[in-house]
C-alpha positions, 0 to 999 in steps of 0.5 A: 564893151566888155573887156577881156579881164571881166571874163573868167572863161576863154578870151574872146578876141574883139576889135573895139572900133579902133578906127575911132581912135586917132591917137593915144587916148587917156583914161576917163576913169583913171588919168594916165600918168603924165610924162617924166617932165612932171616927175623925178624918174624915168620908168622902164619895163623890158620883156625878153623874147622866148616863145611860150616862156612868155608865161613866166614874165606874164606871171610876174606882171600879174603880181606887180599889177595886183600890188599896184591895184592895192596902192591905187585901186582896181583900175590900175594897169601896168601901162599907167606907170611905165614911161617906156615899155619894150618887148622882143618877140613874145615880149613884144606881144605882151607889150602890145597886149598891155598897151593897145587901147580898147574902145574906152581908151584903157588897156586891152588886157589886164596883166592877169589875162596874159597867161590865160591868152597863152594857155588858150592860144599857144597849143594852136600857134605851136601844134605838135609836130611829128618826131619821125623822119618826115617831121625832121625833113619838114624842119630842115626844108621850111619853118617848123610851124606855118604861123597861120594861127599866130597871124590870125589871132594877133590881127583879130586882137589888135585890129587897126591899132597902130604904133602911135596909139599905144597907151605907153611909149613902146619899143619893139625890135625886129630884124629886116632880113632884106636889109640885114639890119635891125628895124626898131619900132617905137611910139616916139618914132611913129609920131614923127615918121608916118612910114614907121607907124605900122599896124601893131599887129604887123610889128608883133607878127614880125618880131615873133618870126623866129628863124626855123620856127615861124615864117618871116613877115612882109608888109608895107606902109606909106610915107608922107608923100604916099610912097610905099615902104617895104618891111621884110621882118624876122624875130627881133631876138636876132638883134636884141633878145633883151631890149633893156638897152634899146629902151634906155637908148630910145629915152636918151635919143628923145632927151637929145632931141629936146622932147618936152616929155622929159625933164632936163637931164643928161641923156646918159644920166641913168641914175634917174632911171628905174628899170624892171627887166623880165627874162623868160628863162634859159636852159640850165648851164650844163656845158652842153657842147664844146669846141671838139664837137662844134668843130666837126659841125656843118650847116646842119649841125649848127642848125639842129643838134640833140634837139637844140639849135646851137647857132640860134641858141648861142646868138639869143643867149649872148644877146640877152646876157650881154645886155644884162651884164652891161645894165647891171654894171652900169647901175652898180657904178652909179650906186643905184642898184635899187633902181634896176631889177632883173628877174630871170631864171637860168636853170630851166631844163627839159621841155620848160627850156623850149620855146615851142612845147605847148602841151598843157603840162608844160605851159602849167609848169611855166606858170609854176616856175613864174610863181616860184621865181617870185619867192626866190632871192634877188640875183644878178649876173656874174660877169665872169661866168654868165650865171645868176648868183645871189645879190651880195646886197641881200635885197630880199626876194623878187616878190619883196623887190616888186612890192618896193617897185610898186610903191615907188611907181605909185608914188611917182605917178601920184606926184606927177598927177599932183603937179599936173593938177589932175589929182585932188 
């Protein structure tokens, strides 16, 4: 069966007979990396939410996979190297695309095809909306978009694949609006709790259902006794727009539970972790609002003001920055800053800072922003201001750090395969 990465034209969505896949299938041509128990570090990839801005991490991941292929051959894929891959909203969709198996047991998408998918489908997921009074009325009385194309394309893309079939262990947060609590889907949980082993398509639609932009998503699963379990989901960014800590917590939970996948380490021994955290960009900090203004707002003012949605933007940005601050300080305290790399641009402006402007011009600008981000110096968040600042350790450019990461990931995978006996 032809894989998406073999074509240079528009992507053709296929359902590659996944009903024959009863679990995670190892690659025949390229052995899947053995679990951390065969190695010395735990590798984690985290991808933020951000709508069409998912193109930015898509560009970063294409570069990383290219470097991994230089080390290990053209069959190398991102999911071969990361023990846990976490994604929220658009990051959850990217995670699913990189870890869902095709009929050959290899990733459905190569990293270089992520942006091609976005360029092809974002204009239909987020079609133009009237800017007149009727358009404003529509956004005030219901979701800005009906979500039909997103549901259709994701269901066709992922077919019958379930969470326990992913080629790497995934973590995708959502928020259950009926229970008013986060619902986190992970491969490890799905293997133990059949009611959490949902269709990957349902999880992706749920985590992408951003309030005011897309409708929520309802679906049901069944537990071991056949009793239905209902999910009423909206965007995972409501709970955790940057899922880095969720991924770390998932690993710690597995260690506490005695999962044999992990070598004997303490659950909070994060010095043994290697984490790549990819942001989707944020608007340039311009001190857009102040207390004098927001003190006068009612419900409508918080929901829509000067083209922005202040309450949603505030929660999303706060969630993203707090996680980055926590992780950055943690790895500094453990004297292993080289094991944590956060790539994020907090200087977006105009349409590039939006989550839904899907004109060809804006989408292509996002591709260029991702490329320019590779050339920038490594930054870390300032705990006091929340702004990204040059790393005082002079770590070089993001591109150079990714090459370093690729080398470390390649060495770790080869060491595991050798120890397991799958590498001559």
